[in-house]
C-alpha positions as CSV (number, residue, x, y, z in Angstrom):
1,M,127.0,76.2,95.3
2,T,123.2,76.6,95.3
3,Q,121.5,76.2,98.6
4,I,117.7,76.2,98.9
5,R,116.4,78.1,102.0
6,A,112.7,78.5,101.2
7,V,109.8,76.7,99.6
8,V,107.0,78.7,98.1
9,F,103.8,76.8,97.3
10,D,101.0,77.7,94.9
11,M,97.7,76.9,96.6
12,D,94.9,75.7,94.2
13,G,95.8,72.3,92.8
14,V,99.0,72.1,95.0
15,L,98.0,72.4,98.7
16,I,94.2,72.5,98.2
17,D,92.3,70.3,95.7
18,A,90.2,73.3,94.7
19,K,90.2,73.4,90.9
20,E,86.7,71.9,90.7
21,W,85.5,74.3,93.5
22,H,86.5,77.3,91.4
23,Y,84.9,75.8,88.3
24,E,81.7,75.2,90.1
25,A,81.6,78.6,91.8
26,L,82.4,80.5,88.6
27,N,79.7,78.6,86.6
28,R,77.1,79.2,89.4
29,A,77.8,83.0,89.1
30,L,77.8,82.9,85.3
31,A,74.6,80.9,85.2
32,L,72.8,83.9,86.8
33,F,73.2,85.5,83.3
34,G,72.8,82.4,81.2
35,N,76.6,81.9,80.7
36,S,79.0,79.1,81.5
37,I,82.5,77.7,80.7
38,S,83.3,74.1,79.9
39,R,85.4,71.9,82.1
40,Y,87.9,71.7,79.2
41,D,88.2,75.5,79.0
42,H,88.5,75.7,82.8
43,L,91.4,73.3,82.8
44,I,93.1,74.3,79.6
45,T,92.5,78.1,79.2
46,Y,91.6,79.5,82.6
47,D,93.5,77.3,85.1
48,G,95.5,79.3,87.6
49,L,94.2,82.7,86.5
50,P,92.5,85.3,88.8
51,T,88.7,85.5,88.5
52,R,89.0,89.1,87.1
53,R,91.3,87.9,84.4
54,K,88.9,85.1,83.5
55,L,86.0,87.7,83.2
56,D,88.2,90.0,81.0
57,M,88.8,87.0,78.7
58,L,85.1,86.1,78.6
59,T,84.3,89.7,77.6
60,K,86.8,89.6,74.8
61,E,85.8,86.1,73.6
62,R,82.1,86.1,74.2
63,G,81.0,89.7,74.7
64,L,80.3,89.4,78.5
65,P,79.4,93.0,79.6
66,T,82.1,94.6,81.7
67,E,79.4,96.1,83.8
68,L,78.7,92.7,85.3
69,H,82.3,91.9,86.3
70,G,82.0,93.4,89.8
71,F,78.8,91.5,90.6
72,L,80.0,88.3,89.0
73,N,83.3,88.4,90.9
74,E,81.5,89.1,94.2
75,M,79.0,86.1,93.6
76,K,81.9,83.8,92.5
77,Q,83.8,84.6,95.8
78,M,80.6,84.0,97.8
79,Y,80.0,80.6,96.2
80,T,83.7,79.7,96.6
81,M,83.5,80.4,100.3
82,E,80.4,78.2,100.6
83,I,82.3,75.3,99.0
84,I,85.4,75.9,101.1
85,H,83.5,75.8,104.4
86,A,81.8,72.5,103.3
87,K,84.7,70.7,101.7
88,C,88.1,72.1,102.8
89,K,89.8,69.6,105.1
90,P,93.4,68.9,106.3
91,M,95.6,66.4,104.4
92,F,98.1,64.5,106.5
93,Q,100.8,64.4,103.8
94,H,100.7,68.2,103.5
95,E,100.9,68.8,107.3
96,Y,103.7,66.3,107.5
97,A,105.6,67.9,104.6
98,L,105.3,71.5,105.8
99,S,106.0,70.7,109.5
100,N,109.1,68.8,108.5
101,L,110.3,71.5,106.1
102,V,110.0,74.1,108.9
103,A,111.7,71.7,111.4
104,D,114.6,71.3,108.8
105,G,115.0,75.1,108.8
106,Y,113.3,76.1,105.6
107,K,111.0,79.1,105.4
108,V,107.6,78.2,103.9
109,A,105.2,80.5,102.0
110,V,102.1,80.4,99.8
111,A,101.6,82.6,96.7
112,S,98.2,82.2,95.2
113,N,96.1,84.0,92.5
114,S,93.1,83.7,94.7
115,V,91.7,86.5,96.8
116,R,93.3,87.0,100.3
117,N,90.2,85.9,102.3
118,S,90.0,82.6,100.4
119,V,93.7,81.9,100.8
120,E,93.7,82.6,104.6
121,I,90.5,80.5,105.2
122,M,91.7,77.6,103.1
123,M,95.1,77.6,104.9
124,D,93.4,77.7,108.3
125,K,90.9,74.9,107.4
126,A,93.8,72.8,106.0
127,N,95.7,73.4,109.3
128,L,98.7,74.8,107.4
129,S,98.7,78.5,108.5
130,K,101.0,77.9,111.5
131,Y,103.8,76.8,109.2
132,L,103.7,79.8,106.9
133,S,106.2,82.7,107.1
134,A,104.4,84.6,104.3
135,V,101.0,84.4,102.6
136,L,100.5,86.3,99.3
137,S,97.2,86.6,97.4
138,N,96.3,88.4,94.1
139,E,95.5,91.4,96.3
140,D,99.2,91.8,97.1
141,V,100.2,92.4,93.5
142,A,99.2,94.6,90.6
143,N,99.4,91.6,88.2
144,G,98.6,88.0,89.0
145,K,100.3,85.0,87.5
146,P,101.5,84.5,84.8
147,S,103.2,87.7,85.8
148,P,106.3,86.9,88.0
149,E,105.3,89.7,90.4
150,I,103.8,87.5,93.1
151,Y,106.8,85.2,93.3
152,E,109.3,88.1,93.2
153,K,107.4,89.6,96.1
154,A,107.3,86.3,98.0
155,F,111.1,85.8,97.7
156,A,111.7,89.4,98.9
157,R,109.3,89.0,101.8
158,L,111.1,85.8,102.9
159,G,114.4,87.7,102.5
160,F,116.0,85.3,100.0
161,D,117.3,85.6,96.5
162,P,115.3,83.8,93.8
163,G,118.0,81.2,93.4
164,E,117.6,80.2,97.1
165,C,113.9,79.4,96.6
166,L,112.0,76.4,95.3
167,V,108.5,76.9,93.9
168,V,105.9,74.1,93.8
169,E,103.5,74.7,91.0
170,D,100.9,72.7,89.0
171,N,99.8,74.8,86.0
172,E,101.3,76.5,83.0
173,N,100.6,80.1,84.2
174,G,102.2,79.5,87.6
175,V,105.2,77.7,86.1
176,R,105.8,80.6,83.8
177,A,105.5,83.1,86.7
178,A,108.0,81.1,88.8
179,R,110.5,80.7,85.9
180,E,110.4,84.5,85.1
181,A,110.9,85.3,88.8
182,G,114.1,83.2,88.8
183,G,113.0,80.5,91.3
184,H,113.7,76.8,91.0
185,L,110.7,74.6,90.2
186,L,109.0,71.4,91.3
187,V,106.1,70.8,88.9
188,V,103.4,68.5,90.3
189,R,100.3,67.1,88.7
190,D,97.9,67.5,91.7
191,V,97.8,67.7,95.5
192,Y,98.6,64.1,95.8
193,D,102.1,64.7,94.3
194,V,103.0,67.1,97.0
195,D,104.8,65.3,99.8
196,Y,107.9,65.7,102.0
197,E,110.0,63.1,100.1
198,S,109.5,64.6,96.6
199,I,110.2,68.1,97.8
200,K,113.4,67.1,99.6
201,S,114.5,65.0,96.5
202,R,114.0,68.1,94.3
203,I,115.9,70.3,96.7
204,A,118.8,67.8,96.6
205,Q,118.7,67.8,92.8
206,V,118.9,71.6,92.6
207,E,121.7,71.8,95.2
208,Q,123.6,69.3,93.1
209,G,123.3,71.5,90.0
210,A,120.3,70.1,88.2
211,Q,118.0,72.5,86.4
């Protein structure tokens, strides 16, 4: 019989409503060299990917010089931090969900394609760090999502088999990563879908044999 022992959350779009922040920060950096991406491309093509992967794609698709990648990545992270400090706030339903999951005996972790500094500061400002047994960023793996590496590492760090873990994800790249890592899935549309009741309901479904 399947028993879920841990819940691993994606961050952007799941615990933090940051999709628009990353879009704004990347475009501010690209604008320094007369480039930009559309909101459609941001949501359909680039959603959930690390910044370095996005820059690689822009080089292949639009000829963005690779020599600019380091500077653009640095500027994008700086603009992202400005936005985080201005806008990142706790959400009651997330604090309620994570605190109750921990009280129920589950291990809780975050596995994000963002850089470590962004993940740690967002979790602190959202008042969620105290509930987390593990925090993984794109700096903890050789390959970010859609590679399964970050979820495989999260499961190992928590000390559980993939079949004992539920992953909460919102985008295609993250869903693919979680599936290939062997975890169970709760797919959400946005941060407002993430609450204690829906997570416990999905755990009950998995433990009763649902896929």
